[in-house]
PyMOL Python script that loads the backbone (N, CA, C, O; Angstrom):
from pymol import cmd

cmd.read_pdbstr("""\
ATOM      1  N   MET A   1      17.677  -1.991  -1.988  1.00  0.00           N
ATOM      2  CA  MET A   1      16.926  -2.786  -1.041  1.00  0.00           C
ATOM      3  C   MET A   1      17.896  -3.696  -0.288  1.00  0.00           C
ATOM      4  O   MET A   1      18.796  -4.280  -0.892  1.00  0.00           O
ATOM      5  N   ASN A   2      17.718  -3.815   1.003  1.00  0.00           N
ATOM      6  CA  ASN A   2      18.620  -4.667   1.772  1.00  0.00           C
ATOM      7  C   ASN A   2      18.211  -6.137   1.672  1.00  0.00           C
ATOM      8  O   ASN A   2      17.244  -6.469   0.986  1.00  0.00           O
ATOM      9  N   GLN A   3      18.945  -7.015   2.354  1.00  0.00           N
ATOM     10  CA  GLN A   3      18.694  -8.457   2.285  1.00  0.00           C
ATOM     11  C   GLN A   3      17.333  -8.843   2.856  1.00  0.00           C
ATOM     12  O   GLN A   3      16.707  -9.790   2.380  1.00  0.00           O
ATOM     13  N   LEU A   4      16.871  -8.114   3.874  1.00  0.00           N
ATOM     14  CA  LEU A   4      15.584  -8.428   4.469  1.00  0.00           C
ATOM     15  C   LEU A   4      14.469  -7.897   3.577  1.00  0.00           C
ATOM     16  O   LEU A   4      14.597  -6.825   2.984  1.00  0.00           O
ATOM     17  N   ALA A   5      13.399  -8.634   3.485  1.00  0.00           N
ATOM     18  CA  ALA A   5      12.280  -8.216   2.640  1.00  0.00           C
ATOM     19  C   ALA A   5      11.568  -7.024   3.262  1.00  0.00           C
ATOM     20  O   ALA A   5      11.292  -6.999   4.462  1.00  0.00           O
ATOM     21  N   SER A   6      11.279  -6.045   2.427  1.00  0.00           N
ATOM     22  CA  SER A   6      10.442  -4.927   2.843  1.00  0.00           C
ATOM     23  C   SER A   6       8.989  -5.344   2.677  1.00  0.00           C
ATOM     24  O   SER A   6       8.634  -6.020   1.712  1.00  0.00           O
ATOM     25  N   LYS A   7       8.153  -4.937   3.624  1.00  0.00           N
ATOM     26  CA  LYS A   7       6.735  -5.274   3.545  1.00  0.00           C
ATOM     27  C   LYS A   7       5.982  -4.144   2.847  1.00  0.00           C
ATOM     28  O   LYS A   7       6.304  -2.967   3.007  1.00  0.00           O
ATOM     29  N   MET A   8       4.960  -4.538   2.060  1.00  0.00           N
ATOM     30  CA  MET A   8       4.192  -3.563   1.306  1.00  0.00           C
ATOM     31  C   MET A   8       2.711  -3.922   1.343  1.00  0.00           C
ATOM     32  O   MET A   8       2.333  -5.094   1.353  1.00  0.00           O
ATOM     33  N   VAL A   9       1.877  -2.868   1.362  1.00  0.00           N
ATOM     34  CA  VAL A   9       0.427  -3.008   1.243  1.00  0.00           C
ATOM     35  C   VAL A   9       0.005  -2.278  -0.026  1.00  0.00           C
ATOM     36  O   VAL A   9       0.500  -1.190  -0.321  1.00  0.00           O
ATOM     37  N   ILE A  10      -0.917  -2.888  -0.778  1.00  0.00           N
ATOM     38  CA  ILE A  10      -1.452  -2.288  -1.997  1.00  0.00           C
ATOM     39  C   ILE A  10      -2.914  -1.924  -1.745  1.00  0.00           C
ATOM     40  O   ILE A  10      -3.674  -2.719  -1.191  1.00  0.00           O
ATOM     41  N   VAL A  11      -3.303  -0.704  -2.160  1.00  0.00           N
ATOM     42  CA  VAL A  11      -4.659  -0.214  -1.909  1.00  0.00           C
ATOM     43  C   VAL A  11      -5.256   0.349  -3.194  1.00  0.00           C
ATOM     44  O   VAL A  11      -4.711   1.283  -3.781  1.00  0.00           O
ATOM     45  N   ASP A  12      -6.372  -0.219  -3.625  1.00  0.00           N
ATOM     46  CA  ASP A  12      -7.100   0.312  -4.779  1.00  0.00           C
ATOM     47  C   ASP A  12      -8.514  -0.228  -4.732  1.00  0.00           C
ATOM     48  O   ASP A  12      -8.726  -1.383  -4.363  1.00  0.00           O
ATOM     49  N   ASP A  13      -9.481   0.589  -5.101  1.00  0.00           N
ATOM     50  CA  ASP A  13     -10.873   0.154  -5.048  1.00  0.00           C
ATOM     51  C   ASP A  13     -11.273  -0.697  -6.251  1.00  0.00           C
ATOM     52  O   ASP A  13     -12.379  -1.236  -6.285  1.00  0.00           O
ATOM     53  N   GLU A  14     -10.392  -0.823  -7.233  1.00  0.00           N
ATOM     54  CA  GLU A  14     -10.690  -1.640  -8.412  1.00  0.00           C
ATOM     55  C   GLU A  14      -9.890  -2.950  -8.361  1.00  0.00           C
ATOM     56  O   GLU A  14      -8.659  -2.930  -8.366  1.00  0.00           O
ATOM     57  N   PRO A  15     -10.599  -4.090  -8.311  1.00  0.00           N
ATOM     58  CA  PRO A  15      -9.923  -5.389  -8.194  1.00  0.00           C
ATOM     59  C   PRO A  15      -8.904  -5.661  -9.306  1.00  0.00           C
ATOM     60  O   PRO A  15      -7.851  -6.243  -9.046  1.00  0.00           O
ATOM     61  N   ILE A  16      -9.202  -5.251 -10.525  1.00  0.00           N
ATOM     62  CA  ILE A  16      -8.270  -5.513 -11.637  1.00  0.00           C
ATOM     63  C   ILE A  16      -6.952  -4.772 -11.437  1.00  0.00           C
ATOM     64  O   ILE A  16      -5.893  -5.280 -11.806  1.00  0.00           O
ATOM     65  N   ILE A  17      -7.010  -3.579 -10.856  1.00  0.00           N
ATOM     66  CA  ILE A  17      -5.786  -2.812 -10.584  1.00  0.00           C
ATOM     67  C   ILE A  17      -4.987  -3.501  -9.478  1.00  0.00           C
ATOM     68  O   ILE A  17      -3.764  -3.607  -9.570  1.00  0.00           O
ATOM     69  N   LEU A  18      -5.672  -3.970  -8.435  1.00  0.00           N
ATOM     70  CA  LEU A  18      -4.983  -4.699  -7.364  1.00  0.00           C
ATOM     71  C   LEU A  18      -4.231  -5.900  -7.932  1.00  0.00           C
ATOM     72  O   LEU A  18      -3.057  -6.112  -7.626  1.00  0.00           O
ATOM     73  N   ARG A  19      -4.921  -6.682  -8.762  1.00  0.00           N
ATOM     74  CA  ARG A  19      -4.279  -7.861  -9.353  1.00  0.00           C
ATOM     75  C   ARG A  19      -3.106  -7.458 -10.236  1.00  0.00           C
ATOM     76  O   ARG A  19      -2.045  -8.081 -10.195  1.00  0.00           O
ATOM     77  N   SER A  20      -3.302  -6.418 -11.030  1.00  0.00           N
ATOM     78  CA  SER A  20      -2.240  -5.979 -11.945  1.00  0.00           C
ATOM     79  C   SER A  20      -1.006  -5.505 -11.183  1.00  0.00           C
ATOM     80  O   SER A  20       0.119  -5.842 -11.551  1.00  0.00           O
ATOM     81  N   LEU A  21      -1.209  -4.737 -10.138  1.00  0.00           N
ATOM     82  CA  LEU A  21      -0.073  -4.254  -9.346  1.00  0.00           C
ATOM     83  C   LEU A  21       0.671  -5.409  -8.690  1.00  0.00           C
ATOM     84  O   LEU A  21       1.890  -5.369  -8.526  1.00  0.00           O
ATOM     85  N   LYS A  22      -0.073  -6.424  -8.323  1.00  0.00           N
ATOM     86  CA  LYS A  22       0.529  -7.578  -7.666  1.00  0.00           C
ATOM     87  C   LYS A  22       1.446  -8.356  -8.607  1.00  0.00           C
ATOM     88  O   LYS A  22       2.479  -8.871  -8.180  1.00  0.00           O
ATOM     89  N   VAL A  23       1.072  -8.447  -9.895  1.00  0.00           N
ATOM     90  CA  VAL A  23       1.839  -9.279 -10.824  1.00  0.00           C
ATOM     91  C   VAL A  23       2.727  -8.485 -11.779  1.00  0.00           C
ATOM     92  O   VAL A  23       3.567  -9.080 -12.454  1.00  0.00           O
ATOM     93  N   ALA A  24       2.572  -7.176 -11.858  1.00  0.00           N
ATOM     94  CA  ALA A  24       3.320  -6.367 -12.831  1.00  0.00           C
ATOM     95  C   ALA A  24       4.812  -6.284 -12.524  1.00  0.00           C
ATOM     96  O   ALA A  24       5.628  -6.101 -13.427  1.00  0.00           O
ATOM     97  N   VAL A  25       5.155  -6.417 -11.276  1.00  0.00           N
ATOM     98  CA  VAL A  25       6.551  -6.287 -10.847  1.00  0.00           C
ATOM     99  C   VAL A  25       6.937  -7.569 -10.103  1.00  0.00           C
ATOM    100  O   VAL A  25       6.140  -8.086  -9.321  1.00  0.00           O
ATOM    101  N   PRO A  26       8.132  -8.082 -10.331  1.00  0.00           N
ATOM    102  CA  PRO A  26       8.570  -9.270  -9.589  1.00  0.00           C
ATOM    103  C   PRO A  26       8.987  -8.878  -8.160  1.00  0.00           C
ATOM    104  O   PRO A  26      10.172  -8.852  -7.828  1.00  0.00           O
ATOM    105  N   TRP A  27       7.996  -8.578  -7.340  1.00  0.00           N
ATOM    106  CA  TRP A  27       8.236  -8.021  -6.003  1.00  0.00           C
ATOM    107  C   TRP A  27       9.223  -8.842  -5.179  1.00  0.00           C
ATOM    108  O   TRP A  27      10.150  -8.285  -4.591  1.00  0.00           O
ATOM    109  N   GLU A  28       9.033 -10.151  -5.131  1.00  0.00           N
ATOM    110  CA  GLU A  28       9.914 -10.999  -4.312  1.00  0.00           C
ATOM    111  C   GLU A  28      11.371 -10.890  -4.761  1.00  0.00           C
ATOM    112  O   GLU A  28      12.282 -10.884  -3.933  1.00  0.00           O
ATOM    113  N   LYS A  29      11.585 -10.804  -6.072  1.00  0.00           N
ATOM    114  CA  LYS A  29      12.954 -10.711  -6.599  1.00  0.00           C
ATOM    115  C   LYS A  29      13.653  -9.432  -6.168  1.00  0.00           C
ATOM    116  O   LYS A  29      14.879  -9.404  -6.055  1.00  0.00           O
ATOM    117  N   ILE A  30      12.893  -8.382  -5.929  1.00  0.00           N
ATOM    118  CA  ILE A  30      13.517  -7.119  -5.512  1.00  0.00           C
ATOM    119  C   ILE A  30      13.409  -6.902  -3.999  1.00  0.00           C
ATOM    120  O   ILE A  30      13.646  -5.802  -3.502  1.00  0.00           O
ATOM    121  N   GLY A  31      13.051  -7.962  -3.282  1.00  0.00           N
ATOM    122  CA  GLY A  31      13.064  -7.907  -1.823  1.00  0.00           C
ATOM    123  C   GLY A  31      11.836  -7.278  -1.197  1.00  0.00           C
ATOM    124  O   GLY A  31      11.912  -6.730  -0.097  1.00  0.00           O
ATOM    125  N   VAL A  32      10.696  -7.349  -1.888  1.00  0.00           N
ATOM    126  CA  VAL A  32       9.458  -6.776  -1.362  1.00  0.00           C
ATOM    127  C   VAL A  32       8.429  -7.880  -1.202  1.00  0.00           C
ATOM    128  O   VAL A  32       8.195  -8.666  -2.120  1.00  0.00           O
ATOM    129  N   LYS A  33       7.820  -7.933  -0.033  1.00  0.00           N
ATOM    130  CA  LYS A  33       6.774  -8.915   0.236  1.00  0.00           C
ATOM    131  C   LYS A  33       5.443  -8.176   0.393  1.00  0.00           C
ATOM    132  O   LYS A  33       5.314  -7.282   1.229  1.00  0.00           O
ATOM    133  N   ILE A  34       4.465  -8.558  -0.415  1.00  0.00           N
ATOM    134  CA  ILE A  34       3.129  -7.959  -0.297  1.00  0.00           C
ATOM    135  C   ILE A  34       2.433  -8.638   0.878  1.00  0.00           C
ATOM    136  O   ILE A  34       2.139  -9.832   0.825  1.00  0.00           O
ATOM    137  N   VAL A  35       2.170  -7.875   1.935  1.00  0.00           N
ATOM    138  CA  VAL A  35       1.576  -8.442   3.144  1.00  0.00           C
ATOM    139  C   VAL A  35       0.072  -8.218   3.204  1.00  0.00           C
ATOM    140  O   VAL A  35      -0.601  -8.739   4.094  1.00  0.00           O
ATOM    141  N   GLY A  36      -0.459  -7.440   2.255  1.00  0.00           N
ATOM    142  CA  GLY A  36      -1.898  -7.237   2.227  1.00  0.00           C
ATOM    143  C   GLY A  36      -2.325  -6.362   1.074  1.00  0.00           C
ATOM    144  O   GLY A  36      -1.547  -5.583   0.523  1.00  0.00           O
ATOM    145  N   GLN A  37      -3.589  -6.515   0.729  1.00  0.00           N
ATOM    146  CA  GLN A  37      -4.178  -5.639  -0.266  1.00  0.00           C
ATOM    147  C   GLN A  37      -5.562  -5.235   0.228  1.00  0.00           C
ATOM    148  O   GLN A  37      -6.281  -6.038   0.823  1.00  0.00           O
ATOM    149  N   ALA A  38      -5.924  -3.988  -0.024  1.00  0.00           N
ATOM    150  CA  ALA A  38      -7.172  -3.452   0.488  1.00  0.00           C
ATOM    151  C   ALA A  38      -7.944  -2.768  -0.624  1.00  0.00           C
ATOM    152  O   ALA A  38      -7.359  -2.231  -1.565  1.00  0.00           O
ATOM    153  N   ARG A  39      -9.266  -2.794  -0.507  1.00  0.00           N
ATOM    154  CA  ARG A  39     -10.136  -2.169  -1.502  1.00  0.00           C
ATOM    155  C   ARG A  39     -10.519  -0.740  -1.113  1.00  0.00           C
ATOM    156  O   ARG A  39     -11.120  -0.019  -1.910  1.00  0.00           O
ATOM    157  N   ASN A  40     -10.170  -0.327   0.119  1.00  0.00           N
ATOM    158  CA  ASN A  40     -10.454   1.043   0.549  1.00  0.00           C
ATOM    159  C   ASN A  40      -9.488   1.433   1.664  1.00  0.00           C
ATOM    160  O   ASN A  40      -8.742   0.603   2.185  1.00  0.00           O
ATOM    161  N   ALA A  41      -9.520   2.696   2.008  1.00  0.00           N
ATOM    162  CA  ALA A  41      -8.568   3.219   2.988  1.00  0.00           C
ATOM    163  C   ALA A  41      -8.790   2.640   4.389  1.00  0.00           C
ATOM    164  O   ALA A  41      -7.829   2.429   5.129  1.00  0.00           O
ATOM    165  N   GLU A  42     -10.035   2.384   4.753  1.00  0.00           N
ATOM    166  CA  GLU A  42     -10.302   1.820   6.076  1.00  0.00           C
ATOM    167  C   GLU A  42      -9.684   0.428   6.211  1.00  0.00           C
ATOM    168  O   GLU A  42      -9.065   0.117   7.230  1.00  0.00           O
ATOM    169  N   GLU A  43      -9.849  -0.401   5.194  1.00  0.00           N
ATOM    170  CA  GLU A  43      -9.202  -1.725   5.188  1.00  0.00           C
ATOM    171  C   GLU A  43      -7.688  -1.573   5.242  1.00  0.00           C
ATOM    172  O   GLU A  43      -6.994  -2.310   5.942  1.00  0.00           O
ATOM    173  N   ALA A  44      -7.196  -0.598   4.485  1.00  0.00           N
ATOM    174  CA  ALA A  44      -5.745  -0.365   4.448  1.00  0.00           C
ATOM    175  C   ALA A  44      -5.212   0.005   5.823  1.00  0.00           C
ATOM    176  O   ALA A  44      -4.162  -0.490   6.234  1.00  0.00           O
ATOM    177  N   LEU A  45      -5.916   0.860   6.532  1.00  0.00           N
ATOM    178  CA  LEU A  45      -5.470   1.256   7.872  1.00  0.00           C
ATOM    179  C   LEU A  45      -5.345   0.053   8.792  1.00  0.00           C
ATOM    180  O   LEU A  45      -4.399  -0.043   9.573  1.00  0.00           O
ATOM    181  N   GLN A  46      -6.296  -0.862   8.700  1.00  0.00           N
ATOM    182  CA  GLN A  46      -6.234  -2.079   9.527  1.00  0.00           C
ATOM    183  C   GLN A  46      -5.019  -2.927   9.162  1.00  0.00           C
ATOM    184  O   GLN A  46      -4.317  -3.429  10.040  1.00  0.00           O
ATOM    185  N   LEU A  47      -4.777  -3.084   7.858  1.00  0.00           N
ATOM    186  CA  LEU A  47      -3.615  -3.862   7.413  1.00  0.00           C
ATOM    187  C   LEU A  47      -2.303  -3.199   7.827  1.00  0.00           C
ATOM    188  O   LEU A  47      -1.361  -3.874   8.241  1.00  0.00           O
ATOM    189  N   ILE A  48      -2.253  -1.889   7.713  1.00  0.00           N
ATOM    190  CA  ILE A  48      -1.033  -1.158   8.069  1.00  0.00           C
ATOM    191  C   ILE A  48      -0.762  -1.272   9.556  1.00  0.00           C
ATOM    192  O   ILE A  48       0.385  -1.448   9.966  1.00  0.00           O
ATOM    193  N   GLU A  49      -1.796  -1.175  10.363  1.00  0.00           N
ATOM    194  CA  GLU A  49      -1.635  -1.336  11.812  1.00  0.00           C
ATOM    195  C   GLU A  49      -1.146  -2.748  12.149  1.00  0.00           C
ATOM    196  O   GLU A  49      -0.291  -2.926  13.017  1.00  0.00           O
ATOM    197  N   LYS A  50      -1.693  -3.741  11.459  1.00  0.00           N
ATOM    198  CA  LYS A  50      -1.344  -5.141  11.734  1.00  0.00           C
ATOM    199  C   LYS A  50       0.069  -5.496  11.268  1.00  0.00           C
ATOM    200  O   LYS A  50       0.819  -6.146  11.996  1.00  0.00           O
ATOM    201  N   HIS A  51       0.436  -5.066  10.045  1.00  0.00           N
ATOM    202  CA  HIS A  51       1.688  -5.517   9.436  1.00  0.00           C
ATOM    203  C   HIS A  51       2.828  -4.502   9.475  1.00  0.00           C
ATOM    204  O   HIS A  51       3.987  -4.868   9.284  1.00  0.00           O
ATOM    205  N   ARG A  52       2.511  -3.232   9.719  1.00  0.00           N
ATOM    206  CA  ARG A  52       3.512  -2.156   9.740  1.00  0.00           C
ATOM    207  C   ARG A  52       4.448  -2.210   8.530  1.00  0.00           C
ATOM    208  O   ARG A  52       5.659  -2.361   8.688  1.00  0.00           O
ATOM    209  N   PRO A  53       3.886  -2.087   7.320  1.00  0.00           N
ATOM    210  CA  PRO A  53       4.719  -2.162   6.118  1.00  0.00           C
ATOM    211  C   PRO A  53       5.635  -0.955   5.972  1.00  0.00           C
ATOM    212  O   PRO A  53       5.354   0.121   6.502  1.00  0.00           O
ATOM    213  N   GLN A  54       6.722  -1.145   5.255  1.00  0.00           N
ATOM    214  CA  GLN A  54       7.617  -0.034   4.956  1.00  0.00           C
ATOM    215  C   GLN A  54       7.102   0.781   3.773  1.00  0.00           C
ATOM    216  O   GLN A  54       7.434   1.958   3.632  1.00  0.00           O
ATOM    217  N   MET A  55       6.275   0.137   2.908  1.00  0.00           N
ATOM    218  CA  MET A  55       5.762   0.807   1.708  1.00  0.00           C
ATOM    219  C   MET A  55       4.273   0.568   1.547  1.00  0.00           C
ATOM    220  O   MET A  55       3.739  -0.473   1.931  1.00  0.00           O
ATOM    221  N   VAL A  56       3.612   1.577   0.961  1.00  0.00           N
ATOM    222  CA  VAL A  56       2.196   1.465   0.600  1.00  0.00           C
ATOM    223  C   VAL A  56       2.047   2.030  -0.802  1.00  0.00           C
ATOM    224  O   VAL A  56       2.485   3.146  -1.080  1.00  0.00           O
ATOM    225  N   ILE A  57       1.426   1.254  -1.687  1.00  0.00           N
ATOM    226  CA  ILE A  57       1.036   1.768  -2.996  1.00  0.00           C
ATOM    227  C   ILE A  57      -0.471   1.960  -2.928  1.00  0.00           C
ATOM    228  O   ILE A  57      -1.211   1.021  -2.637  1.00  0.00           O
ATOM    229  N   SER A  58      -0.926   3.189  -3.200  1.00  0.00           N
ATOM    230  CA  SER A  58      -2.346   3.481  -3.058  1.00  0.00           C
ATOM    231  C   SER A  58      -2.863   4.328  -4.210  1.00  0.00           C
ATOM    232  O   SER A  58      -2.172   5.205  -4.727  1.00  0.00           O
ATOM    233  N   ASP A  59      -4.086   4.042  -4.591  1.00  0.00           N
ATOM    234  CA  ASP A  59      -4.806   4.890  -5.528  1.00  0.00           C
ATOM    235  C   ASP A  59      -5.106   6.208  -4.803  1.00  0.00           C
ATOM    236  O   ASP A  59      -5.292   6.226  -3.586  1.00  0.00           O
ATOM    237  N   ILE A  60      -5.149   7.296  -5.555  1.00  0.00           N
ATOM    238  CA  ILE A  60      -5.521   8.575  -4.945  1.00  0.00           C
ATOM    239  C   ILE A  60      -7.032   8.646  -4.779  1.00  0.00           C
ATOM    240  O   ILE A  60      -7.530   9.007  -3.712  1.00  0.00           O
ATOM    241  N   ARG A  61      -7.757   8.302  -5.832  1.00  0.00           N
ATOM    242  CA  ARG A  61      -9.211   8.454  -5.818  1.00  0.00           C
ATOM    243  C   ARG A  61      -9.886   7.159  -5.384  1.00  0.00           C
ATOM    244  O   ARG A  61      -9.886   6.159  -6.102  1.00  0.00           O
ATOM    245  N   MET A  62     -10.466   7.213  -4.175  1.00  0.00           N
ATOM    246  CA  MET A  62     -11.223   6.083  -3.646  1.00  0.00           C
ATOM    247  C   MET A  62     -12.415   6.647  -2.892  1.00  0.00           C
ATOM    248  O   MET A  62     -12.375   7.786  -2.426  1.00  0.00           O
ATOM    249  N   PRO A  63     -13.480   5.857  -2.768  1.00  0.00           N
ATOM    250  CA  PRO A  63     -14.639   6.334  -2.007  1.00  0.00           C
ATOM    251  C   PRO A  63     -14.290   6.522  -0.529  1.00  0.00           C
ATOM    252  O   PRO A  63     -13.366   5.893  -0.013  1.00  0.00           O
ATOM    253  N   ALA A  64     -15.021   7.371   0.121  1.00  0.00           N
ATOM    254  CA  ALA A  64     -14.866   7.685   1.548  1.00  0.00           C
ATOM    255  C   ALA A  64     -13.560   8.437   1.799  1.00  0.00           C
ATOM    256  O   ALA A  64     -13.561   9.668   1.797  1.00  0.00           O
ATOM    257  N   MET A  65     -12.456   7.740   2.014  1.00  0.00           N
ATOM    258  CA  MET A  65     -11.172   8.394   2.273  1.00  0.00           C
ATOM    259  C   MET A  65     -10.264   8.201   1.063  1.00  0.00           C
ATOM    260  O   MET A  65     -10.081   7.077   0.598  1.00  0.00           O
ATOM    261  N   ASP A  66      -9.696   9.286   0.554  1.00  0.00           N
ATOM    262  CA  ASP A  66      -8.813   9.168  -0.608  1.00  0.00           C
ATOM    263  C   ASP A  66      -7.396   8.796  -0.177  1.00  0.00           C
ATOM    264  O   ASP A  66      -7.082   8.770   1.013  1.00  0.00           O
ATOM    265  N   GLY A  67      -6.553   8.511  -1.157  1.00  0.00           N
ATOM    266  CA  GLY A  67      -5.188   8.073  -0.887  1.00  0.00           C
ATOM    267  C   GLY A  67      -4.332   9.106  -0.184  1.00  0.00           C
ATOM    268  O   GLY A  67      -3.468   8.755   0.619  1.00  0.00           O
ATOM    269  N   ILE A  68      -4.561  10.369  -0.476  1.00  0.00           N
ATOM    270  CA  ILE A  68      -3.781  11.425   0.177  1.00  0.00           C
ATOM    271  C   ILE A  68      -4.150  11.509   1.655  1.00  0.00           C
ATOM    272  O   ILE A  68      -3.275  11.673   2.505  1.00  0.00           O
ATOM    273  N   SER A  69      -5.435  11.398   1.963  1.00  0.00           N
ATOM    274  CA  SER A  69      -5.858  11.396   3.375  1.00  0.00           C
ATOM    275  C   SER A  69      -5.321  10.177   4.104  1.00  0.00           C
ATOM    276  O   SER A  69      -4.911  10.265   5.262  1.00  0.00           O
ATOM    277  N   LEU A  70      -5.327   9.031   3.416  1.00  0.00           N
ATOM    278  CA  LEU A  70      -4.753   7.817   3.998  1.00  0.00           C
ATOM    279  C   LEU A  70      -3.277   8.040   4.309  1.00  0.00           C
ATOM    280  O   LEU A  70      -2.811   7.712   5.400  1.00  0.00           O
ATOM    281  N   MET A  71      -2.555   8.594   3.360  1.00  0.00           N
ATOM    282  CA  MET A  71      -1.130   8.842   3.550  1.00  0.00           C
ATOM    283  C   MET A  71      -0.893   9.760   4.748  1.00  0.00           C
ATOM    284  O   MET A  71      -0.033   9.484   5.584  1.00  0.00           O
ATOM    285  N   ARG A  72      -1.646  10.838   4.830  1.00  0.00           N
ATOM    286  CA  ARG A  72      -1.473  11.778   5.958  1.00  0.00           C
ATOM    287  C   ARG A  72      -1.715  11.098   7.300  1.00  0.00           C
ATOM    288  O   ARG A  72      -0.970  11.302   8.258  1.00  0.00           O
ATOM    289  N   LYS A  73      -2.766  10.289   7.350  1.00  0.00           N
ATOM    290  CA  LYS A  73      -3.106   9.600   8.595  1.00  0.00           C
ATOM    291  C   LYS A  73      -2.001   8.613   8.999  1.00  0.00           C
ATOM    292  O   LYS A  73      -1.596   8.564  10.161  1.00  0.00           O
ATOM    293  N   VAL A  74      -1.527   7.840   8.039  1.00  0.00           N
ATOM    294  CA  VAL A  74      -0.483   6.844   8.321  1.00  0.00           C
ATOM    295  C   VAL A  74       0.826   7.529   8.700  1.00  0.00           C
ATOM    296  O   VAL A  74       1.505   7.097   9.631  1.00  0.00           O
ATOM    297  N   MET A  75       1.183   8.591   7.986  1.00  0.00           N
ATOM    298  CA  MET A  75       2.456   9.278   8.223  1.00  0.00           C
ATOM    299  C   MET A  75       2.526   9.894   9.625  1.00  0.00           C
ATOM    300  O   MET A  75       3.617  10.041  10.177  1.00  0.00           O
ATOM    301  N   LYS A  76       1.387  10.253  10.201  1.00  0.00           N
ATOM    302  CA  LYS A  76       1.386  10.771  11.571  1.00  0.00           C
ATOM    303  C   LYS A  76       1.852   9.708  12.552  1.00  0.00           C
ATOM    304  O   LYS A  76       2.591   9.995  13.494  1.00  0.00           O
ATOM    305  N   GLN A  77       1.414   8.478  12.322  1.00  0.00           N
ATOM    306  CA  GLN A  77       1.756   7.384  13.240  1.00  0.00           C
ATOM    307  C   GLN A  77       3.049   6.671  12.846  1.00  0.00           C
ATOM    308  O   GLN A  77       3.824   6.258  13.708  1.00  0.00           O
ATOM    309  N   TYR A  78       3.276   6.530  11.534  1.00  0.00           N
ATOM    310  CA  TYR A  78       4.449   5.814  11.038  1.00  0.00           C
ATOM    311  C   TYR A  78       5.158   6.690   9.997  1.00  0.00           C
ATOM    312  O   TYR A  78       5.020   6.449   8.797  1.00  0.00           O
ATOM    313  N   PRO A  79       5.904   7.692  10.434  1.00  0.00           N
ATOM    314  CA  PRO A  79       6.483   8.680   9.511  1.00  0.00           C
ATOM    315  C   PRO A  79       7.512   8.134   8.526  1.00  0.00           C
ATOM    316  O   PRO A  79       7.825   8.803   7.541  1.00  0.00           O
ATOM    317  N   ASP A  80       8.041   6.952   8.763  1.00  0.00           N
ATOM    318  CA  ASP A  80       9.044   6.394   7.849  1.00  0.00           C
ATOM    319  C   ASP A  80       8.425   5.580   6.708  1.00  0.00           C
ATOM    320  O   ASP A  80       9.149   5.058   5.861  1.00  0.00           O
ATOM    321  N   THR A  81       7.107   5.469   6.680  1.00  0.00           N
ATOM    322  CA  THR A  81       6.435   4.703   5.630  1.00  0.00           C
ATOM    323  C   THR A  81       6.569   5.428   4.291  1.00  0.00           C
ATOM    324  O   THR A  81       6.320   6.629   4.194  1.00  0.00           O
ATOM    325  N   VAL A  82       6.964   4.679   3.267  1.00  0.00           N
ATOM    326  CA  VAL A  82       7.076   5.234   1.918  1.00  0.00           C
ATOM    327  C   VAL A  82       5.761   5.009   1.196  1.00  0.00           C
ATOM    328  O   VAL A  82       5.249   3.890   1.158  1.00  0.00           O
ATOM    329  N   PHE A  83       5.210   6.080   0.618  1.00  0.00           N
ATOM    330  CA  PHE A  83       3.966   5.993  -0.135  1.00  0.00           C
ATOM    331  C   PHE A  83       4.212   6.226  -1.608  1.00  0.00           C
ATOM    332  O   PHE A  83       4.968   7.118  -1.991  1.00  0.00           O
ATOM    333  N   ILE A  84       3.571   5.419  -2.427  1.00  0.00           N
ATOM    334  CA  ILE A  84       3.514   5.652  -3.876  1.00  0.00           C
ATOM    335  C   ILE A  84       2.032   5.809  -4.182  1.00  0.00           C
ATOM    336  O   ILE A  84       1.244   4.885  -3.982  1.00  0.00           O
ATOM    337  N   LEU A  85       1.660   7.000  -4.673  1.00  0.00           N
ATOM    338  CA  LEU A  85       0.266   7.277  -4.972  1.00  0.00           C
ATOM    339  C   LEU A  85       0.034   7.197  -6.473  1.00  0.00           C
ATOM    340  O   LEU A  85       0.798   7.753  -7.262  1.00  0.00           O
ATOM    341  N   LEU A  86      -1.029   6.499  -6.856  1.00  0.00           N
ATOM    342  CA  LEU A  86      -1.362   6.317  -8.265  1.00  0.00           C
ATOM    343  C   LEU A  86      -2.583   7.145  -8.627  1.00  0.00           C
ATOM    344  O   LEU A  86      -3.503   7.308  -7.826  1.00  0.00           O
ATOM    345  N   SER A  87      -2.576   7.659  -9.838  1.00  0.00           N
ATOM    346  CA  SER A  87      -3.718   8.414 -10.331  1.00  0.00           C
ATOM    347  C   SER A  87      -4.132   7.846 -11.672  1.00  0.00           C
ATOM    348  O   SER A  87      -3.297   7.665 -12.559  1.00  0.00           O
ATOM    349  N   GLY A  88      -5.419   7.563 -11.827  1.00  0.00           N
ATOM    350  CA  GLY A  88      -5.925   7.044 -13.090  1.00  0.00           C
ATOM    351  C   GLY A  88      -6.019   8.147 -14.080  1.00  0.00           C
ATOM    352  O   GLY A  88      -6.427   7.920 -15.219  1.00  0.00           O
TER     353      GLY A  88
END
""", "prot")
cmd.dss("prot")
cmd.show_as("cartoon", "prot")
cmd.util.cbc("prot")
cmd.orient("prot")
């Protein structure tokens, strides 16, 4: 990771998972700033458009649009975005 903070969005439909992902890793120490968290893919798309994060951590299984569909949609517009997909 370079000196500048990388921006990240976290996406999961379960609040406890969102909180856990936020505190499980010392993000700031490794140069990552969480710029938003979303409970579904539609919220995530809005956050990604607003903040243009370099990374997205997303659950695969979510209502309406799943994490893989979210990734495909984002990658069309922002192909350099790194995705980490989680599966329960």
